[in-house]
N, C-alpha and C positions, 0 to 999 in steps of 0.2 A: 550813405556817402561813400564814393569811390576813393581809393588811395592809390597814388602812383609813386613808386620809388625810382629815381633816375640816377644810375651810375654812382651810388653812394660808396664812399670810401672813408674808413675810420681807422686811425692808428692810435695805440697807446704806447708811446715811446717807440721802440723798434718793432713792437708786435703789431702786425697787420690783422685787425679784427674783422674788417669788412673790405672785400676786394672787388670794387666796381659792381655792386649789387643793384640789380633793377628788377622791379616787380610791379604787377598790377593787381589790385584787389578790387573786384567789382562791388558795386553798391549792394549791401545786404548779405554779402558772402561771410562765411566763417573759414578763414584761412589759418591752417596750422603750420607753424614754423617748427620743423622737426630736425634734430641733430644731436650729436654728442656734446658733452661739456667742452667749451672753447670753440664751438663752431661758428659763433657770431650771432646766434638767434636773439639772445637777450639784448645784446648791443643794438641790433636792428630795431627791436621793439622800443627801446629807450629813445632812439633817434626819431622813430615814427611819432612817439609821444611828445618829444621836445625836451626830455630829460637829458639827452646828449645832443651835441651839435656834430654833424658830419664835417670831415676835413674838406670834402668836396662832394658834389652831387646835390640832388634836390629832393624834397618831400612835397607832394601836392595832395591836397584834400579837395576833391571835386574840381580838379584842374586849377586850383588856387595855390600858388607857391607859399607854403607855410614853414619853409626850411628855417627861417630866423624867428618865427613866432614863438612866443612864450607858451608854457604848457597851459596856463589859464585861458589862452586865446584859442585853444584847439578843441575844447569841449569834448574831452575824452573821459571815459570811466576806467579806472584801474582796479584789477583784482590781482594781488600779489600771492606769492608762495607763502609768506608769513602774513597772517591776516591783517596786521597793522590796525587792530581795533583799539579804541581808547578804553583801557581796562577799568577805569573809574566811572565810565558811562554805561547806562543801560542799553539794551538792544535798540529801544526806541530812540535814544539820544544819539547813538552811533549813526543810525541810519538818517536821522534828521539833521545831523551836524552841517552837511553841505548846504542845505536849504536855509538854515539859520544864519550861516555866515553870509549868505546872499540876501538876508533880511526879508525873507518871504513872510507873508501874513501867517499868524499862528494857526488859524483854521485850515489854511491851505496845507501847511506843513503836516498837521495831524492827518488830514484826509489822504495826503500822498503816502505818508509812512504806513498807515493802516492798509492802504492798497498794496504797498510793497510787502508787508508782512504776509498778506494772504498769498501773493505771487511766489514768494520764496518759502512758503510753508513754515512760518514762525509765529503764527497767531497764538496768543496766549503767553508768549515769552518776552513781550515787549518790556517788562520791568525786570527782566533777568540781567545779570552782569555776564560779561564774557567768560569769566572763571567758572560760571555755573552751567556752561554749555558744553556739548560735545564738539569734536573737531569739525564734523559736517555742519552742525548748526552755526558755528563760528564763520565757516566759510559762506554759509547762506547770508549771514549778516553783512559780510564784505561784499557779497553780490548785491544785496539790497542797497548798500551805501553807494555802490557804483552806478546802480540803475536810477536811483531816486531823482537825479538831475536831468534825466532824459538826454544822456550823452549821444553824440552822433557816431561815435566809435567806442567799442569795448576792447581793452587790451588786457590779456590774461598772461601772467608770467608764472608758469608752472603751478597753478593754484591748487592742484590736488596732490602734490608730491608729499605732503605731510600726513595724508590720511592712509588708513590701513587699506589693504587690497579690496575688501568687500565694499567699504564706503566709497573708494574711488569709483568702483563700477556704478554704484547708485548715483553718485554726483555727476558722472559722465552722462547718464541718461537725463538727469535733471537739467544740466547745462544745455544739452541738445534740445530738449523741449522748450527751454526758456528762449534760446536763440530763435527757434522756429516761430515762437509766439511774438517776439519782439521785432524780428527782422532787421536788427541793427547790424552794421558791419562790425565784424569782430576778428581779432588777430590773436591767436592762441599759441603760446610758446610751450613746448614740451620736449623731453628727451624720450618720452614713452611712446613707441610706435602704435600701441593699441589706442591710446588717447587720440593721437593724430588721425589714425585711420577711421575711427568711429565718429569723431566730432567734426573734422574738417570737410568742407565741400571740395576744397583743394588743399594739397599738402605741398609745402616747400621743403625739400631735403637739403640741409646745409652741412658743409664740412670745411674747416679751415678758412672761414670767412667767404666762401664761395657757394653759390647756389648750384647744387648738383643736378637737380631736376625739379620741375613743377608739374603737377597734374592731379587728376582725380585719384583717390586712394587706390582703387583697383587697377588703374592704369599704371601707376608706379609699381604696384606689386607684380603685375603680370608682364609689364614691359619696362624693366629697369634700364636706365640709360647707361649705367656703368656698374663696375664690380662693387663699388661702395654702396650704392643704392640697393642692389641686389642683396648684399649681405646684411645691410642695416634693417631692411624690412622683412619681417617673417619670424615666427617663433614656433619651433626651432629654426634656426637660420638656414639659408640655402647652403647646399653641399657644393664645395668646389674642388676640382682636381685638374692638374695640368694634363693635357692630352696633345698628342701629335696628329696633325691632319695628313691623311694619305688618300690615294686614289687608286682604285682597282675596279675592273669590270664596269667602267664608265660610271662609277659611283664614288662619292666621298665618304671616307670613314674617319673616325677619331679613335685613338687607341693610346693606351699606356699599360704599364704592368698591372694586370688584373682585369682589364676590360677592353673590349673592342665594339664600337657602336656605329651604326649607320644612321646619321641624322636624316630627317625628312623635311619637306616643305622649303620655305625661303631660307631657313638656316643652312641647308645643304648647299644651295646655289651661292650664298654669301661666303661660305667657307672655301669655295673653289680657289680663291686667290691665296689661300693660306696653306696650300698643299706643301708638305715638307717643313712646315713651321709648327711651333708649339703655341697653343691657345689655351684658355681657361674654360673648362666645362662647368656649368652650373646646373644643379638639379634640386628642386624643392623636395623636402622630405615627403610631402603628401603625393608627389608624383612618382614615387617608388612604391612598388607592392610586391608581394611574394608571387612568383610566377605560378601559374595553375599547372596541375599535373595533366590536365587535358591538352594543353599546348606547351610542351616543354621548350619549343623553339621560340617562344616570345622573346622580343628584343630585350636584352639586359645583360647581367653579369653575375658571376658567383661572388658570394660574401660569407664571411664568418661572424657570428654574433659574439660581441664582446660584453655588451651591457644591455640589459632589458629595463626600460622604464615604464611601469604600469601606471597610467594616468587616469584610468577609468573609461573615459570616452575614446581613448586611443592608446596604442602601445608604441613607444619609441624604441627602435632597435638601433643601437650604436654598433656598427659592423666594420670589419677590416675588409677593404677591397684592395688586394695587393698591398702596397705600402701606405695606402690612404685610409682614412676613416670617413664613413658616411653615416648619416642618420636617416632612417625611414620611418614614416608615420603609417602604422598598419592597423588593421581591424583588431579590436580588443578581443575578439574571439579566437584568434590564432593561437596555437599550441606550439611553443618553441622553448628552447632552453639555451643557456649560454654555451658557446663553443659549437652550436649547431651550424652546419654549413648549408646554405640554401641559395636559390637563384632569385635575384631581384629582377623584376620586369619593370619596364618604363615605357612612357609614351614618347616616341621620338619627336613629336610636334611640341612637347612641353620642355624641351631642353634649351638652355641659354648658353651663349658662347661669347667670350670677352677677349679682346686684344690684350696679349700679355704685357706689352709696353705701355700703352695708353690707358688700359683698363676700360675703355669704351666698349659698348656692346657691338657685337659683329652683326 
């Protein structure tokens, strides 16, 4: 089922939670709503579900206006951060609850619940109580309960945030497989960029009730629309530094204390209108590397190592570049020490530039 959000506005007193939000969710897609606390993502999910009513705007399911429809009329399945299981009921009874409320035949209920137990890998635990289950198993029960009624839309509100890091990774994989198998439209709210990037077919980045950018995960990562999206996606985060645009020898340069760089490609031509002005330079840590001794003239700048973070698969170097700090993700085989001064090389075609006033990408 496709979902369309048209110009939705929602206020709570003087607080503007959603500011004229419009979105299209294609049939069968898994859309991730990503943003920090207070960005409006959960409010938007609640409006899509019918738990909240917008002050203005519309919600359409398959081109049918459901803005004023009750939750029970929308046929949605919920999975919440807090599992919301009935503690006194067994796994079987928790999953069967929705079907019993709808007075389905006993044989049909049993057949459907046993099918779901296999699907969410809970076979053999049907008589267990929630208190006897691990966090991951409880979340699977919540998934089974949401799936059992064949909803047309799944709504997930930070369902993995209570799990430990290892279990979150496992559940992400299981959720992705489950969505691929069911093919049901799903909207997934999270503040975790890794969850959004790995689960979502498309990702909506939100801030202060506004949609900042919508796109495929790698599109957002490689082509951020503004400074917020660029800084929010990526771990470690993108490096930023103020630079002044100059022109010499028919070429555009950007420079500040500690660096002078000649951009390449389309970025160089777009920077032409900013000559004499300050812009913000963005460089992802993985786009920085230690310059080779073979080519000491590689495009880059000098830096002093302040902190070395050894993470196994990579080493993060926190470095001083003039008055600024930058992080580089480098080969774990490198031999360096704190206070070493070295030259960092970069790919001029992997640089990002942002307007200082509007924060929009240049």
